[in-house]
C-alpha positions in Angstrom: -24.1 -7.4 -59.3 -24.6 -11.2 -59.0 -23.1 -12.9 -62.1 -26.2 -15.1 -62.6 -28.5 -12.1 -62.5 -26.3 -10.2 -64.9 -26.1 -13.1 -67.3 -29.9 -13.3 -67.3 -30.2 -9.6 -68.1 -27.6 -9.9 -70.8 -29.6 -12.7 -72.4 -32.7 -10.4 -72.3 -30.9 -7.7 -74.3 -30.0 -5.3 -71.4 -27.6 -2.5 -72.1 -25.5 -1.5 -69.1 -23.4 1.4 -67.9 -20.9 0.6 -65.2 -23.6 -0.4 -62.7 -27.1 0.0 -64.0 -29.3 -1.3 -66.8 -29.7 1.7 -69.1 -32.4 0.2 -71.4 -33.2 -2.8 -73.5 -32.4 -1.1 -76.9 -35.2 1.5 -77.2 -34.9 4.1 -74.3 -37.5 6.4 -75.8 -40.0 3.6 -76.4 -39.5 2.3 -72.9 -40.4 5.7 -71.4 -43.6 5.7 -73.4 -44.4 2.2 -72.3 -43.8 3.2 -68.7 -46.4 6.0 -69.1 -49.0 4.0 -71.1 -48.5 0.3 -70.4 -47.1 -2.3 -68.1 -43.3 -2.5 -67.6 -40.7 -4.7 -65.9 -37.4 -3.2 -64.7 -34.3 -4.5 -63.1 -33.8 -2.2 -60.1 -30.0 -2.3 -60.2 -29.8 1.2 -58.7 -31.1 -0.2 -55.4 -29.4 -2.4 -52.8 -30.3 -4.0 -49.5 -29.1 -4.3 -46.0 -30.3 -7.1 -43.6 -30.5 -6.2 -39.9 -30.9 -9.4 -37.8 -30.6 -10.5 -34.2 -32.8 -10.6 -31.2 -32.4 -6.8 -30.6 -32.8 -5.8 -34.3 -36.2 -4.2 -33.7 -35.1 -2.0 -30.8 -31.9 -1.1 -32.5 -33.6 0.1 -35.7 -36.3 1.9 -33.7 -33.6 3.9 -32.0 -31.9 4.8 -35.3 -34.6 5.4 -37.9 -37.3 8.1 -38.2 -40.2 5.6 -38.6 -41.9 3.6 -35.9 -40.2 0.2 -36.3 -41.8 -1.1 -33.1 -45.1 -1.1 -35.0 -43.8 -2.6 -38.2 -45.7 -5.9 -38.1 -45.0 -8.9 -40.4 -46.2 -8.1 -43.9 -46.2 -4.3 -43.3 -43.8 -2.0 -45.2 -42.6 1.5 -44.1 -40.7 4.4 -45.6 -37.9 5.6 -43.3 -34.8 7.7 -43.1 -31.6 7.7 -41.1 -30.4 11.1 -40.1 -27.2 12.8 -39.0 -27.1 14.5 -35.6 -28.1 17.7 -37.5 -31.3 16.0 -38.7 -30.1 15.6 -42.3 -30.9 12.5 -44.2 -28.0 10.1 -44.6 -30.2 7.6 -46.5 -33.8 6.9 -47.3 -35.2 3.3 -47.0 -38.1 1.1 -47.8 -38.2 -1.2 -44.7 -39.8 -4.6 -44.7 -39.8 -7.6 -42.4 -38.3 -11.0 -43.5 -39.3 -13.3 -40.6 -37.6 -11.7 -37.5 -35.1 -9.8 -39.7 -35.5 -6.4 -41.2 -34.5 -5.5 -44.8 -33.5 -1.9 -45.6 -33.8 -1.1 -49.3 -31.8 1.9 -50.3 -29.8 3.5 -53.1 -27.1 1.0 -54.1 -24.3 3.6 -54.0 -24.9 4.2 -50.3 -25.0 0.5 -49.2 -21.4 0.1 -48.2 -21.1 3.3 -46.2 -24.5 3.0 -44.5 -23.9 -0.7 -43.5 -20.5 0.3 -42.1 -21.9 3.3 -40.2 -24.9 1.3 -38.8 -22.4 -1.2 -37.5 -20.6 1.5 -35.5 -23.9 2.1 -33.6 -24.4 -1.6 -32.7 -22.0 -1.6 -29.8 -23.1 -4.5 -27.5 -26.5 -4.9 -29.0 -27.3 -8.4 -30.3 -27.6 -7.3 -33.9 -25.9 -8.2 -37.1 -25.6 -6.0 -40.2 -25.1 -7.5 -43.7 -25.0 -6.2 -47.2 -27.3 -8.6 -49.2 -27.2 -6.7 -52.5 -25.2 -9.4 -54.4 -27.5 -12.2 -53.2 -30.8 -10.7 -53.9 -32.1 -9.3 -57.3 -34.6 -6.5 -57.2 -37.3 -6.2 -59.9 -39.9 -3.6 -60.4 -43.2 -4.1 -62.2 -45.7 -1.4 -62.8 -48.8 -0.5 -64.9 -52.4 -1.5 -65.3 -51.6 -5.2 -65.8 -48.9 -5.5 -63.2 -51.1 -7.3 -60.6 -52.4 -9.6 -63.3 -48.8 -10.4 -64.4 -48.0 -11.4 -60.8 -51.0 -13.6 -60.5 -50.3 -15.2 -63.9 -46.9 -16.1 -62.5 -48.5 -17.9 -59.6 -47.7 -15.1 -57.1 -49.9 -13.4 -54.6 -50.6 -9.7 -54.7 -50.3 -7.7 -51.5 -52.2 -4.6 -50.4 -50.6 -1.1 -50.7 -47.5 -0.8 -48.5 -47.7 -4.4 -47.6 -45.5 -7.4 -48.5 -46.1 -11.0 -49.2 -43.6 -13.9 -49.3 -43.2 -16.4 -52.0 -40.8 -19.4 -52.4 -37.9 -17.4 -53.6 -38.5 -13.9 -52.1 -40.9 -11.1 -51.3 -43.2 -8.8 -53.2 -43.9 -5.2 -52.0 -46.7 -3.1 -53.2 -45.8 0.6 -53.4 -49.1 1.9 -54.7 -52.0 0.9 -56.8 -50.0 -0.2 -59.8 -46.3 -0.5 -58.7 -44.5 -3.4 -57.1 -41.0 -4.2 -56.0 -39.9 -7.9 -56.1 -37.0 -9.1 -54.1 -35.9 -12.6 -55.3 -32.9 -14.8 -54.8 -30.4 -14.1 -57.6 -30.3 -17.7 -58.8 -34.1 -17.6 -59.3 -34.3 -14.1 -60.8 -33.7 -15.0 -64.4 -36.6 -17.5 -64.6 -39.0 -15.0 -62.9 -37.9 -12.3 -65.2 -38.8 -14.4 -68.3 -42.2 -15.3 -66.8 -43.1 -11.7 -66.1 -41.7 -10.4 -69.4 -44.4 -12.3 -71.2 -46.9 -9.6 -69.9 -44.7 -6.6 -69.1 -42.2 -4.8 -71.4 -38.6 -4.7 -70.1 -37.4 -1.2 -69.4 -34.2 0.3 -68.0 -33.5 2.7 -65.1 -34.7 5.8 -66.9 -38.2 4.5 -67.3 -38.4 3.3 -63.7 -37.0 6.5 -62.3 -39.6 8.5 -64.3 -42.3 6.4 -62.5 -40.7 7.3 -59.1 -40.7 10.9 -60.1 -44.4 10.8 -61.1 -45.1 9.1 -57.8 -43.2 11.8 -55.9 -41.0 9.1 -54.2 -37.7 10.6 -53.3 -34.5 8.4 -53.1 -31.5 9.8 -51.3 -28.3 8.8 -53.0 -24.6 9.7 -52.6 -25.2 12.9 -54.5 -27.8 14.2 -52.1 -26.7 12.6 -48.8 -26.9 15.0 -45.8 -28.7 17.7 -47.8 -32.3 17.6 -46.5 -34.2 17.2 -43.3 -37.0 14.6 -43.9 -39.8 17.1 -44.2 -38.1 18.8 -47.1 -38.5 15.6 -49.0 -42.1 15.0 -47.9 -41.1 12.0 -45.7 -43.6 12.9 -43.0 -46.4 12.8 -45.6 -45.6 9.3 -46.8 -45.4 7.8 -43.3 -41.6 8.0 -43.1 -41.4 10.0 -39.8 -43.1 9.2 -36.5 -43.5 12.1 -34.1 -44.7 9.8 -31.3 -41.5 7.8 -30.7 -38.4 8.2 -28.6 -35.0 9.5 -29.5 -33.1 8.7 -32.7 -30.2 10.6 -34.4 -31.4 14.1 -35.4 -34.8 13.7 -33.7 -34.7 17.0 -31.8 -34.2 18.9 -35.0 -36.7 16.9 -37.0 -39.3 17.5 -34.3 -38.5 21.2 -33.9 -38.8 21.7 -37.6 -42.2 20.1 -37.6 -43.7 21.8 -34.6 -42.3 25.3 -35.2 -43.2 25.3 -38.9 -39.7 26.1 -40.0 -39.8 24.1 -43.3 -39.1 26.7 -46.0 -38.1 24.2 -48.6 -40.4 21.6 -50.1 -40.6 18.9 -52.7 -41.2 20.0 -56.3 -41.4 18.4 -59.7 -39.3 20.1 -62.3 -39.4 20.1 -66.1 -36.5 21.2 -68.4 -35.4 21.1 -72.0 -32.0 19.7 -71.0 -30.7 16.9 -68.8 -30.6 17.3 -65.0 -28.9 15.1 -62.4 -29.1 14.3 -58.7 -27.1 16.8 -56.8 -27.5 19.6 -59.3 -28.0 22.9 -57.5 -30.9 25.2 -58.3 -30.9 29.0 -58.3 -33.6 31.6 -58.2 -33.9 33.9 -61.2 -34.3 36.8 -58.7 -31.1 35.8 -56.7 -28.9 33.8 -59.1 -25.8 33.9 -56.9 -27.1 31.7 -54.1 -28.4 28.2 -54.4 -32.1 27.8 -53.4 -32.5 24.0 -53.9 -31.2 20.8 -55.2 -32.3 18.0 -57.6 -33.0 14.7 -55.9 -33.5 12.5 -59.0 -33.9 13.2 -62.7 -34.5 11.4 -66.0 -35.8 11.9 -69.5 -39.5 12.4 -70.0 -41.8 10.4 -72.3 -43.2 13.7 -73.5 -39.7 15.0 -74.4 -37.3 17.0 -72.3 -36.5 16.0 -68.8 -38.3 15.7 -65.4 -37.0 15.7 -61.9 -37.8 15.7 -58.2 -36.1 18.5 -56.3 -36.2 20.3 -52.9 -36.7 24.0 -53.5 -37.4 27.2 -51.5 -41.0 28.2 -52.0 -40.0 31.9 -52.7 -37.6 30.8 -55.4 -40.2 28.7 -57.1 -42.5 31.7 -57.3 -39.8 33.9 -58.7 -38.5 31.3 -61.3 -35.8 28.8 -61.1 -32.6 28.1 -63.1 -30.4 25.0 -63.1 -26.9 26.5 -63.2 -27.2 30.0 -61.8 -26.9 33.2 -63.8 -27.8 32.6 -67.4 -28.4 28.9 -66.7 -31.1 26.6 -67.9 -34.6 27.7 -66.8 -36.8 25.0 -65.4 -40.5 24.8 -64.6 -41.4 23.9 -61.0 -44.7 22.6 -59.6 -45.1 21.7 -55.9 -45.9 18.1 -55.0 -49.3 18.0 -53.4 -49.7 16.8 -49.9 
């Protein structure tokens, strides 16, 4: 993390683990604020990769699942990068920055994904750079989030659009949630301005908002576990079935057109903590895993919530977290 950004968060009362802001002193209250009010979060669990050069567009179009050729300036896409077997190596929010492309992804994947992308550049006129230390990512969400941005002198984009400002960009994810990418040197001042309207919260509160929005984030714990359709990526515009080849394209397309998706995205509830990468087991067949947790956090209502990929038949029979005699969880499918 950039030292200037960390100093600003320290001054604001942030409590850290090794890499992320856990909370600002009241984790339970922050979860309730995320549910009921307007909140501001340092998105330290996310990082960024800049793809630049005159062939950046064609390069990314040939690698990612989304239609990069039609990503106009100001537009934002969900996307995935897959292995040859069609399994997601990473999930991205992709935006334009001038002629460059910014891939926003789980911070723990940035070094490996940047290195692997570089392997595919070959002779293309493309550069790949990890920008995580130079750019701070903030999230603001809630009924007054748009007003908070306007009060700070910032423009408010439409859903799945971005808008530039002097020090960065704002991305609107949905009606009431925004990501803000800002130069690390300017992040502290912007944080102070927005915190006058929005309550500072840590990673648990923001992760809960992602879970409620059914927005899956592939991390190191879940890398190469799912084809995109298992995580609903075709439903959020993260997969184009009208473009040319990319790694894993044949399997992704066959899965779609032959209707072979047996695992889908579910929201889970449990009395005890869950974590990304935890395996799930059917009560009816507890010796074989039937799914996996993508992300999880505490719930403002008590207990814990998660997003997971799960076999439909197992969800109907009942699901446990740790196999035989494990923790029983509730499972509800994410609507299309």
